[in-house]
C-alpha angles and dihedrals in degrees: 000000000000124000122222128185116243094243091052091047090053092050093049102028094137092055092045090052092047091053091048089053088053090057098265107120121191135210113229112215132196118197088350095303123112110251107163144358125226117206138154119285091239091056092047091051091049092051096043096048095084117146120232120258090249092055090049091052092047091050093054113115095241124156128200097265095046097081126061118244118260117258105234097182120125119280115265120237118251120218102219 
C-alpha cells in the first residue's frame, strides 16, 4: 500500500480517489506518521459488514445432540 503525504493527497485528491476505486488504497501521512487510509467505498462496506459474535453463534448449524448438557450441580468451594 502506498503512502502519500497529506499535502500531496489534497493536491491530487481526484487521482487518489480514482486509484482507490481501482483497488489501490493509500495511507495518508502527516509529518511522516500514518493518519488515515483511503479505499474504495465497496471495500469499506465489505470490511465494515462484520456480523456480531452472537449472530455468528446463532447461525451455526448446531443440532440438539451436538452440545453437552449443562452441569447444574452446586458450585464447589475454592480454597484461596
